[in-house]
NUKE-847918 format. One record per residue (C-alpha): y negated, z, x negated; residue number from 1; residue in three letters. Coordinates in steps of 0.25 Angstrom, whole numbers. Last residue first. Example, Ala and Ser with C-alpha at 12.3 -4.5 7.8 and 13.67 -1.06 7.14 Angstrom:
2
- 4, 29, -55, 2, SER
- 18, 31, -49, 1, ALA
end
This chain:
285
- -127, -15, 80, 285, ALA
- -115, -19, 73, 284, ALA
- -107, -7, 79, 283, ALA
- -111, -12, 93, 282, VAL
- -106, -26, 90, 281, PRO
- -92, -21, 87, 280, ASP
- -83, -32, 82, 279, ARG
- -68, -30, 78, 278, ASN
- -62, -44, 76, 277, VAL
- -49, -44, 83, 276, VAL
- -36, -47, 76, 275, PRO
- -25, -55, 84, 274, ARG
- -11, -50, 83, 273, ASN
- 2, -56, 78, 272, ARG
- 13, -46, 73, 271, ILE
- 25, -54, 67, 270, HIS
- 23, -48, 53, 269, ARG
- 26, -34, 59, 268, ALA
- 40, -39, 63, 267, ARG
- 42, -44, 49, 266, ASP
- 37, -30, 43, 265, ALA
- 48, -22, 51, 264, TYR
- 59, -32, 47, 263, ARG
- 54, -31, 33, 262, LEU
- 55, -16, 34, 261, THR
- 69, -16, 40, 260, ASN
- 74, -25, 29, 259, THR
- 68, -16, 18, 258, SER
- 74, -3, 24, 257, GLU
- 88, -10, 25, 256, GLU
- 87, -15, 11, 255, PHE
- 83, -2, 5, 254, ASN
- 96, 0, -4, 253, SER
- 95, -15, -8, 252, ASP
- 82, -12, -15, 251, ALA
- 71, -23, -13, 250, SER
- 62, -13, -6, 249, SER
- 52, -16, 5, 248, VAL
- 37, -14, 8, 247, CYS
- 32, -21, 20, 246, ALA
- 18, -26, 21, 245, ILE
- 13, -27, 36, 244, MET
- 1, -34, 41, 243, VAL
- -5, -32, 55, 242, THR
- -18, -38, 60, 241, ARG
- -24, -32, 73, 240, SER
- -22, -17, 71, 239, SER
- -27, -8, 82, 238, ASP
- -14, -1, 84, 237, GLN
- -12, 3, 70, 236, LEU
- -16, 18, 73, 235, LEU
- -7, 18, 85, 234, ARG
- 5, 11, 78, 233, THR
- 4, 22, 67, 232, LEU
- 2, 34, 77, 231, LYS
- 15, 30, 84, 230, SER
- 19, 25, 98, 229, ASP
- 5, 22, 102, 228, ARG
- 6, 8, 97, 227, TYR
- 17, 4, 107, 226, PRO
- 13, -10, 110, 225, VAL
- 14, -13, 124, 224, HIS
- 14, -28, 129, 223, ARG
- 24, -32, 119, 222, HIS
- 20, -44, 111, 221, ASN
- 33, -44, 103, 220, ASP
- 25, -43, 90, 219, VAL
- 16, -32, 95, 218, ILE
- 28, -24, 101, 217, ALA
- 36, -26, 88, 216, ASN
- 25, -21, 79, 215, ILE
- 22, -9, 88, 214, VAL
- 37, -6, 88, 213, ASN
- 37, -7, 73, 212, GLY
- 25, 2, 72, 211, LEU
- 32, 13, 81, 210, ALA
- 45, 12, 72, 209, LEU
- 37, 13, 59, 208, LEU
- 30, 26, 65, 207, GLY
- 43, 31, 69, 206, ARG
- 49, 29, 55, 205, ASN
- 38, 36, 48, 204, ILE
- 39, 48, 58, 203, HIS
- 54, 49, 55, 202, ILE
- 52, 48, 40, 201, GLY
- 42, 60, 41, 200, GLU
- 52, 68, 49, 199, LYS
- 62, 66, 38, 198, LEU
- 52, 69, 27, 197, ARG
- 49, 82, 34, 196, MET
- 64, 87, 35, 195, GLY
- 73, 77, 27, 194, GLU
- 72, 63, 21, 193, ALA
- 84, 58, 14, 192, LYS
- 76, 45, 13, 191, THR
- 89, 36, 15, 190, ARG
- 95, 44, 27, 189, LYS
- 82, 47, 33, 188, ALA
- 78, 32, 35, 187, ARG
- 64, 29, 32, 186, GLU
- 54, 19, 36, 185, SER
- 43, 17, 26, 184, GLY
- 29, 23, 27, 183, ALA
- 19, 13, 32, 182, LEU
- 6, 11, 24, 181, ASP
- -4, 6, 34, 180, VAL
- -17, -2, 30, 179, LEU
- -25, -2, 43, 178, HIS
- -37, -11, 43, 177, MET
- -49, -10, 52, 176, LYS
- -60, -21, 54, 175, ALA
- -73, -19, 60, 174, CYS
- -84, -30, 63, 173, LEU
- -99, -29, 66, 172, TYR
- -109, -40, 66, 171, MET
- -99, -49, 72, 170, ASP
- -101, -45, 87, 169, GLU
- -116, -48, 85, 168, ASP
- -113, -63, 82, 167, PRO
- -117, -67, 68, 166, VAL
- -129, -77, 67, 165, GLU
- -140, -67, 64, 164, SER
- -131, -60, 53, 163, PRO
- -130, -73, 45, 162, PRO
- -116, -79, 46, 161, LEU
- -107, -77, 34, 160, ASP
- -98, -67, 42, 159, LEU
- -92, -79, 50, 158, ASP
- -83, -73, 61, 157, MET
- -71, -80, 66, 156, GLU
- -67, -79, 80, 155, ASN
- -65, -93, 83, 154, ASP
- -59, -96, 70, 153, ASN
- -45, -100, 73, 152, ASP
- -39, -107, 61, 151, ASN
- -36, -94, 53, 150, ASP
- -28, -89, 64, 149, ASN
- -26, -74, 64, 148, ASP
- -40, -72, 71, 147, ASN
- -50, -61, 70, 146, ASN
- -59, -68, 60, 145, THR
- -67, -64, 48, 144, MET
- -74, -74, 39, 143, ASN
- -79, -68, 26, 142, GLY
- -80, -53, 23, 141, MET
- -95, -54, 21, 140, ASN
- -102, -41, 17, 139, GLY
- -101, -28, 10, 138, GLY
- -106, -14, 8, 137, SER
- -119, -17, 16, 136, GLY
- -130, -27, 11, 135, ASN
- -142, -28, 20, 134, THR
- -144, -42, 27, 133, GLY
- -152, -36, 39, 132, ASN
- -142, -41, 49, 131, SER
- -130, -32, 45, 130, VAL
- -116, -37, 48, 129, ARG
- -107, -25, 49, 128, ARG
- -92, -24, 45, 127, GLN
- -83, -13, 47, 126, GLU
- -70, -10, 39, 125, LEU
- -60, 0, 43, 124, THR
- -49, 2, 33, 123, ILE
- -37, 11, 38, 122, THR
- -26, 16, 28, 121, PHE
- -14, 20, 37, 120, ILE
- -3, 28, 31, 119, ALA
- 11, 30, 37, 118, HIS
- 18, 43, 33, 117, SER
- 28, 49, 24, 116, ARG
- 26, 39, 12, 115, SER
- 37, 41, 2, 114, SER
- 34, 45, -12, 113, ARG
- 48, 48, -19, 112, ASN
- 54, 37, -10, 111, ASN
- 68, 35, -5, 110, MET
- 74, 49, -5, 109, ASN
- 60, 54, 0, 108, THR
- 48, 60, -7, 107, SER
- 35, 62, 1, 106, ALA
- 22, 56, 5, 105, THR
- 11, 59, 15, 104, SER
- -2, 53, 11, 103, ARG
- -13, 61, 5, 102, CYS
- -13, 53, -9, 101, LEU
- -13, 40, -1, 100, ALA
- -25, 44, 7, 99, GLY
- -33, 48, -6, 98, LEU
- -30, 36, -13, 97, GLU
- -34, 27, -1, 96, LEU
- -47, 34, 0, 95, VAL
- -50, 33, -15, 94, ALA
- -46, 18, -15, 93, ALA
- -56, 16, -3, 92, MET
- -67, 23, -11, 91, GLU
- -64, 14, -23, 90, GLU
- -65, 2, -15, 89, ARG
- -79, 5, -11, 88, ALA
- -87, 9, 1, 87, HIS
- -77, 16, 10, 86, ILE
- -80, 25, 22, 85, GLU
- -68, 35, 24, 84, ARG
- -62, 38, 38, 83, GLU
- -55, 51, 39, 82, THR
- -46, 52, 51, 81, ALA
- -50, 60, 64, 80, GLY
- -49, 48, 74, 79, TYR
- -41, 36, 70, 78, LEU
- -45, 24, 78, 77, SER
- -38, 14, 87, 76, VAL
- -41, 0, 92, 75, GLY
- -51, -3, 103, 74, GLY
- -66, -3, 106, 73, GLY
- -67, 12, 104, 72, ALA
- -55, 17, 96, 71, ALA
- -42, 22, 102, 70, ASP
- -38, 35, 96, 69, ARG
- -29, 39, 84, 68, ILE
- -31, 53, 81, 67, HIS
- -32, 61, 68, 66, ILE
- -32, 76, 67, 65, ALA
- -38, 82, 55, 64, PRO
- -28, 89, 46, 63, ARG
- -27, 104, 47, 62, PRO
- -24, 111, 33, 61, ALA
- -11, 118, 32, 60, SER
- -5, 107, 23, 59, PRO
- -17, 107, 14, 58, PRO
- -25, 94, 15, 57, LEU
- -23, 82, 6, 56, ASN
- -35, 73, 8, 55, GLY
- -43, 70, 20, 54, ILE
- -41, 55, 19, 53, LEU
- -26, 54, 22, 52, LEU
- -28, 58, 37, 51, ASP
- -15, 61, 44, 50, LYS
- -10, 55, 57, 49, LEU
- 3, 61, 62, 48, GLU
- 15, 54, 66, 47, GLU
- 23, 61, 55, 46, LYS
- 13, 56, 45, 45, HIS
- 4, 45, 49, 44, ILE
- -6, 43, 38, 43, GLU
- -21, 41, 37, 42, VAL
- -31, 33, 29, 41, PHE
- -45, 29, 34, 40, SER
- -55, 19, 28, 39, VAL
- -69, 14, 31, 38, ARG
- -77, 2, 27, 37, LEU
- -91, -1, 32, 36, SER
- -96, -15, 29, 35, PHE
- -109, -21, 29, 34, GLU
- -112, -36, 30, 33, ILE
- -125, -43, 27, 32, ASP
- -123, -45, 13, 31, LYS
- -111, -54, 14, 30, ALA
- -97, -50, 9, 29, SER
- -91, -51, -5, 28, LYS
- -90, -36, -7, 27, GLU
- -84, -33, 7, 26, MET
- -74, -44, 4, 25, LYS
- -69, -38, -9, 24, ASP
- -70, -24, -3, 23, PHE
- -60, -27, 9, 22, ILE
- -51, -35, 0, 21, SER
- -50, -24, -11, 20, ASN
- -47, -14, -1, 19, ILE
- -36, -22, 6, 18, ALA
- -30, -25, -7, 17, ASP
- -30, -11, -11, 16, PRO
- -24, -7, 3, 15, ILE
- -12, -17, 3, 14, VAL
- -8, -14, -11, 13, GLY
- -11, -16, -26, 12, ARG
- -13, -5, -37, 11, ALA
- -19, -12, -49, 10, ARG
- -32, -4, -50, 9, GLY
- -46, -9, -48, 8, GLY
- -49, 0, -36, 7, PRO
- -37, 10, -35, 6, LYS
- -26, 8, -25, 5, TYR
- -15, 19, -25, 4, GLU
- -13, 17, -10, 3, SER
- -9, 2, -12, 2, GLY
- 0, 0, 0, 1, MET
end
């Protein structure tokens, strides 16, 4: 996933590539566009949401409650979770490192540092076009569309237009990216997990099962999609584009797990949904 990312370092992963891509485009953008970049980092441990950005608390210390609620205008939001405003790559790398250090891990028979939770690193990027030409933290990110078909440009927004010619609804745009590190499915007879580790494995598998049911419902065009069956699927309910990267082992002893993982990812590959441009004329005022 790239949670050990350092700016200028050699570590690669999904999150480092996303960070570099976002900042590269912001730095190359036009002068009349301002950006606001915020991040949050939570984990779902035994079906409980935990904030990874408040640092390690003593076991007896109360943790702030985090709730998933419907957001105004659609989608879902985390209430109670820390959200950090980011201005530089180094700040985002520091936030990522803090969250990774606080994540729940433990040793099992198959992994000395096994993830005991599903982790969600969320990046929220707001873009405002300013009419006075003042320079914000970034600028033009090129042509943005809300279509999967590159040949369909009916909804394309050209950010190279002068402010006076940009429609009011395009003065403000908001994008949210959930980068999810799923804990691997576990079989107790192989992990030799007992007690707390066994309970964690059960919750991990339940979350993966709920996500699989949601994927199947979307792919098969069911009228009801069971997003509310788990906190993981509830939190990801407002996702419009989905990409899954599967990690598998080439060892013969892991053949069954690798095969099941590839089948799971192949099902997700067939998700077809239509992204929507998040415009808010009121916020642009």
